N, C-alpha and C positions, 0 to 999 in steps of 0.2 A: 504494500500500500504506500510505502515511502516513495515520493517522487521529487525530483529536483525541480526548483522553481523555473528553470528555463523551459520546461515543458508547457508552461502556461500559454505561450504564444501559439502552440499547436493544439493543446487540449482545452483551450478556453471554452469552446462550445461543445466538446465531446465528453467532458467530465459529466458525472451524473447530475442531472438537473431536476431530479425529483425532490428537490429541496422544499420541503414543506410548504405547501400552499397554505394560505391563511385559513385558520379554522373557521368552521361555520359559527356564526355569531349567535349566542343565546340572547334572550331578551336582556336588554341593558337596564340597570337601575336608573331611576329618575335622575336627570342631569340638570345642573344649573343652567342659566341662560348662556347661550353661546358667547364666548369672549371674542373680541376683535382679533383678526389675524395679526400675530406679532410681527414687528419690524425686525428683520434679521440683518445684522451687519456682518458681511463676509470679511474675515480677517485671519491672521495667522495664529491667533491665541488659542492654544489647545485647552480643552476643558471649559471654554466659554460657552455656556448653555443659552444665554439670552442675548448675545451679540453686543454687549456693552464694553468689550475689550478687556474684561477681567475674568480670570479663571474662577470656576465655581466648584463646589464640593458635593459629591453624591455618595450615599451609602445605603445599604440594605438593612432594614429592621428585622424584627422577629425574635424568636426565643434566644435568650442569652445576650441580647443587645440593649435592653432597657429602652428600646424604641418599638413602637407598635409595628406589626407586620406591614410590609410595603417597601417603598423606595423613597428615600428622603433626599430632597434637593435643597441646598443652602447656597444662595447666590453670594459671590464674593463682594466685599465692601472696599470701596476706594478711600484712599487718604484724601481729605479735603485740601491738604497742602500740596501733595505731589500728583494726585490724580491716578495713582496706581494702587494695586491691591496691597492690603495690609496683612493678610492672613486671617483676618476676622471675616465672618460670614453673617448674613441676615438670619437671626433666630427669633422665634422658633422656626426651624426648618419646616418645609412643606412635604407632606406625604403625597407624592404624585403617582403612587402605584395602587390606589384603592380599587381600580377596576380590574386588576389582575394582569396576567401576561398574555391573554388571548387564547390560551389552550387549557387553562386550569379551571379553578372554581370561581373565577371572576371576583377575586378578593385579594387583599394585600398578602395573604398567606401563600399565594402562588410564588412569591419571591423568597420565602423562607429558605435559608441555607445557600442562596445564590451569591455569586460574586458579580459585581457590576463594573463594567468599563465603558467609557464613552469614546466617541469618534464619529467620523463621517461615514458610517457603515452602510448608508444607502446611496452614497455618492453625491449627496447634496451639500450645500453650504452649512446645513444645520448639524449640530451634534446629536447623534443617536445614542441609544442605550443597548448594550449587549450584556445579557445575563447568562452566566455560566454556572452549571450545577456540578460541583466536584464530587458530591456525595448524594445519598438519598435515592428516591424512586426515579429521578431523572438524571442520575449520575452520568456524566460524560456528554450530556446534551446541552445545547445553548439556545437562547431565544433572542432575536433581535427586534427591538421596537423603535419605531421612528421617534425622533424628538420633535416637539412643537416649535422650538426656536425661542422659547421664553422661559426655559428652565423646567417645563412640564412635559408630559406626554399626551398626545391625543388618545382617543379611545383605541385600545389595542386591536380591535377588530378591523381588519383590512389594513392594518399598519404593522403587522407582525410577520416575521419570517422565522421558521424553526430550523435549527441546525442539528441534525441527528448525530448521535455519538460516533457513528462510523466515519463521519467526515473529519473528526478531530483525533481519533485514536491513532496510536503509533503502529509500527509493523507487527508488534507483539500483542496488539489489542488493548494496550493500556491507554486509558483516558488521561488527559492532563490533570495534574494536581491544581493548576491554576493557569490563567491566561493573562496576556497583556497586549495592548495595542502595539503593533510593529510598524504602523504607518506604511511608508513605501521604502523600507530599509533595503530591499533588494534592487531598487532602481527600476522596477517594472511598474509602469503607471497604469493601474486598472481603475483609478479614481476611487477605489475602495480599499481601506487599510488591510494589511496582512496582520497576522497574530504571532506573538511569541507564546510558547507554552513550556512547561516542565512536566515530563512524564517518564515512566519507567517502572521497574520492579526489582525486587531483591536479587533475582537470578540474572537478569540482563543489564542491571545497572540503571541509573537515572541520568537524564541528559536534558539540555536545553534544546528546543525544537523551533522550527520556523514553519508556520502554516500559511501558504500563499492563497490569496483570493483569486478566483477564476471569473472576474469580470461581472459578478452579479451579487446582490446583497445576500449574505449568508452562505455563499458557495465557497466552501473551503474543502479541498480534496487532497488528502495525503499530507505528510509532514516531512520536511527536510531535517534530518538529524544534524545538529551542530556539534562541531568537534571541540568547542571551547571548554576548558576547565572552569571551575568556579573562580571567583576573584582571588582566592587563596591558593589556587593551583591544584585543587582536589576534584573529586568526581561526585561529591555528596550533594548533588543538586536538589535532592528531596528536602534538604535542610534550609533551603534558601527561598525567599519571597522576592518577587520582582514587581516593579511598578515603572511605567514608562510615560514619557511625554515627548513633545517635539517643540524645539525652539528654532530661531533663525539659523542656528548652526547645525541643525539636524536632529536625528533621533537620539534620545537619551534614556538610559535604563538604570534605575536604582536597584541594588541587590542587597538584601538584608538577611543576615543569619541571626535568628532570634536567640539561639542557644549561646552563641559567643559574643553577641553584641556588635559584630562587624557590620559596617554600613559602607558600601562602595557606590560609586557612580561611574557608568560608562557613557562617554559622550561621542558624538560623531559616529554613531553605530551604523555600520553598513554590512549587509549580508552578501558574502561572496560565495558563488557556486564553486565547489571543488571538482566538479566533473565526474564524480563517482557516486552520486546520490546523496552526498553529504555537503554541508556548507560550513562556513566559518564567519563569525562576526568580527570585523575589524573595528577597533575602537581605541579611545584613550581612557585609561583607567585612573580614577582618583580614589584614594581612601578618604572617605568623608569623616568617619568617626569610629572610635573603638568604644566598647561598652555602651552602645546606644540602645536604650530600652531593652537591655539584656533580660531575657525571660519574660518580657511583658507581652501579654496577648493583645494583638492589634486586630480589630475587626476589619478595618479598611486602611490600606496604605495607598495613598493617591499622590502621584507626581504631577507637578505643574510649575510653570514659571510664575509664581504667585505675585511677586512684586516687580515683574517686568524688567529685571536687571540682566537678563540673558542667561542666568544660571538657574537650573532646575531646583525646585524646592519640594517639600513634602507636607502633606496633611496626614494626620492619623485620626482615626475614630476608634475609641476603646469600647469594650463590652459594657462599660458603665454609662454609655451614651454621651460621653464628652469628646470634643475634638480639640486638636491643637495643631498649629502650623509650625514648621521648622524651616526658617529662612536660611539659605546656605550661601556663603560667600567665601572668597579667599581659597579657591581650589588650588592645591599644591601637589607637585609631583614628588615631593620629599617628606611631606607631613600630612596632618589632617586638616580639614577645612574649618571655617568658623560656622558654627550652627547656632542660630538664635531662635529660641523657642518662645512662642507666645503663651500666654496663660491658658490653661485648660478651661473650656467653657462647655456648657450643656448645649446640645443641638436642639432639643425640644423639651 
């Protein structure tokens, strides 16, 4: 099932296209009056859900999060002095997932246990929402929902694309432990982002993978195994968490080991085909911090250039329902960076 990304130009329209058609719509609950169509500003700011030029924060609620089941959207706040993001968000956050994912029970519980990532996954200027289920009844599958362009989602019905687990599994049938937006890191412009994933098993080992998109929303077929070791030179990818963003200088990938507290950043990430069914990520590596939130459970790790200084930053959401921004500066090839944490605040 593993396929090199170069095959996309040939297989773009021969790959399986049985990609879940939108589910039949059950009767919808009563809706409020229709809101005006939002004005969307097209720009390079990743994670900007409402087009105001500032990155926004999204997390999933449900059991163990102290947030009600659903999807919580919190728009980033600008500094009155500088006009750029501060790391603070509008609270209380808004639960935008109350109508469900379009294939479940039409409730916020449809998202319980999911991971959410954002990106232009339908090829438009708006940020969409991709939900991946690493465990549970839907383990290995994902659902893509269009974004409304104002920080919310329209009704999921007729705005939903399902991604079967077969599309994301590796050659050994292992589903990813997690996914991240890979943007166009391989240089093949399909107008729809590719994906990074971590997958494997105890027998065959764990590795970072690259999931190319085949020119259609939700159409990911096969995975290119990447030869890169972890930032510390090991192969224990199952112990790492990834979060990605894109700035003017290209794709950036944070890598966190919760057990050791290591936090690294790869910038200028490019996927290079090795010609043998594998690939390699070229990048510049920075050690951001040591002993960073060691052993701390983090529900959501989201990367974005929060304060528009060209250096990627991080938001965390903890299981107690609080969020915090970590603004990063002073990247160094010989030492750690400067990490400035904002005060922890409740999302809702």
